[in-house]
C-alpha positions in Angstrom: 0.0 0.0 0.0 1.5 3.3 -1.1 1.5 6.0 1.6 1.5 8.6 -1.2 4.7 10.1 0.2 6.2 11.2 -3.1 8.9 13.7 -2.6 11.0 15.4 -5.2 13.9 15.8 -2.9 15.3 18.9 -4.3 15.3 21.8 -6.7 18.0 20.8 -9.1 18.6 22.6 -12.4 16.7 20.4 -14.8 18.6 21.6 -17.8 21.7 19.5 -16.9 22.2 15.9 -18.1 22.9 14.7 -14.6 19.6 16.2 -13.3 17.7 14.6 -16.2 19.2 11.3 -15.4 18.5 11.6 -11.7 14.9 12.5 -12.3 14.4 9.0 -13.7 15.4 7.3 -10.5 13.1 6.5 -7.6 14.1 5.3 -4.1 11.3 3.4 -2.3 11.5 2.8 1.4 9.5 0.4 3.5 7.9 2.8 6.1 6.7 0.0 8.3 10.1 -1.6 8.9 11.0 -2.0 12.5 14.5 -1.6 14.0 16.8 -4.5 14.9 15.0 -5.0 18.2 11.6 -5.4 16.6 10.3 -2.4 18.5 6.8 -1.2 17.6 7.8 2.4 18.5 6.6 5.2 16.3 7.9 6.6 14.2 9.0 3.3 12.8 12.7 2.8 11.8 11.5 2.7 8.2 10.1 6.2 8.5 13.4 7.4 10.1 15.3 5.9 7.1 12.9 7.6 4.7 13.6 11.0 6.4 17.3 10.4 6.4 17.1 9.6 2.7 15.1 12.8 1.9 17.7 14.8 3.9 20.5 13.2 1.9 18.7 13.8 -1.4 18.2 17.5 -0.6 19.2 19.5 -3.6 19.1 16.4 -5.9 16.3 15.6 -8.3 15.7 12.1 -6.8 12.2 10.9 -6.0 11.9 9.4 -2.5 8.7 7.5 -1.7 7.5 5.2 1.0 5.3 2.1 0.8 3.6 0.2 3.6 5.6 -3.0 3.3 8.3 -4.4 0.9 7.8 -7.9 2.4 11.5 -8.3 3.4 10.9 -8.4 7.2 13.7 -10.9 8.0 16.3 -8.4 6.6 14.7 -5.5 8.5 15.1 -2.0 7.1 14.4 -2.4 3.4 14.5 -0.1 0.3 14.4 -0.4 -3.4 15.9 1.7 -6.2 14.0 1.8 -9.5 14.7 3.3 -12.9 12.3 2.9 -15.8 13.3 0.3 -18.3 16.2 -0.9 -16.2 16.8 -3.6 -13.6 15.3 -2.8 -10.1 17.2 -3.4 -6.9 15.9 -4.4 -3.4 18.1 -4.0 -0.4 17.8 -5.0 3.2 19.9 -4.8 6.4 19.9 -1.1 6.2 20.1 1.3 9.1 18.2 4.5 9.9 21.3 6.3 8.8 21.6 4.6 5.3 20.0 7.5 3.4 23.3 8.8 2.0 24.1 5.3 0.8 20.7 5.0 -1.0 21.3 8.4 -2.6 24.8 7.4 -3.7 23.3 4.3 -5.2 20.6 6.3 -7.0 23.3 8.6 -8.5 25.3 5.6 -9.7 22.2 4.1 -11.2 21.1 7.3 -12.9 24.4 7.6 -14.7 24.8 3.9 -15.6 24.9 3.3 -19.4 23.9 -0.4 -19.1 20.9 -0.1 -16.8 22.7 -1.7 -13.8 24.0 -0.2 -10.6 27.8 -0.6 -11.0 29.5 -2.6 -8.3 32.5 -0.3 -8.2 31.7 2.7 -6.1 28.6 1.2 -4.7 28.4 1.8 -0.9 29.2 -1.3 1.2 25.7 -1.4 2.6 24.3 -1.7 -0.9 26.8 -4.5 -1.7 26.1 -6.5 1.5 22.4 -5.7 1.7 21.4 -6.7 -1.9 18.3 -8.9 -1.7 17.2 -9.0 -5.3 17.9 -7.6 -8.8 14.7 -7.7 -10.8 14.7 -7.4 -14.6 12.6 -4.9 -16.5 9.4 -6.2 -18.0 10.5 -5.3 -21.5 13.4 -7.7 -21.2 10.9 -10.6 -20.5 8.7 -10.0 -23.5 9.0 -12.4 -26.4 
């Protein structure tokens, strides 16, 4: 369930190529994720990660959204990075302070020429925390 928390995280100059590329990347964060203790405290750890990501994306043209659940509860704090027509990535084992890593991953993804987030330069949390890489639907069509 989408919490309709779509945030254009900044006011970047849309005339630049980098900004155009970044505008095609969306970071989705599970707002209902709990912290490592399983605490039911509010705001939930997922909401705190979402806010940290919005703060890290300030000044960038990256869309940051929250959803109710990404279904990755055993790996706790979860997020996904999406780009139209490219592979999508799901990450787990994040912390409430992983926002800068998600933004760094989004930037790498935005400038990728092959539609993949490059391994080199990817933050360690996005290497260790990779849960799934999902192909674009166009790739699966006959």
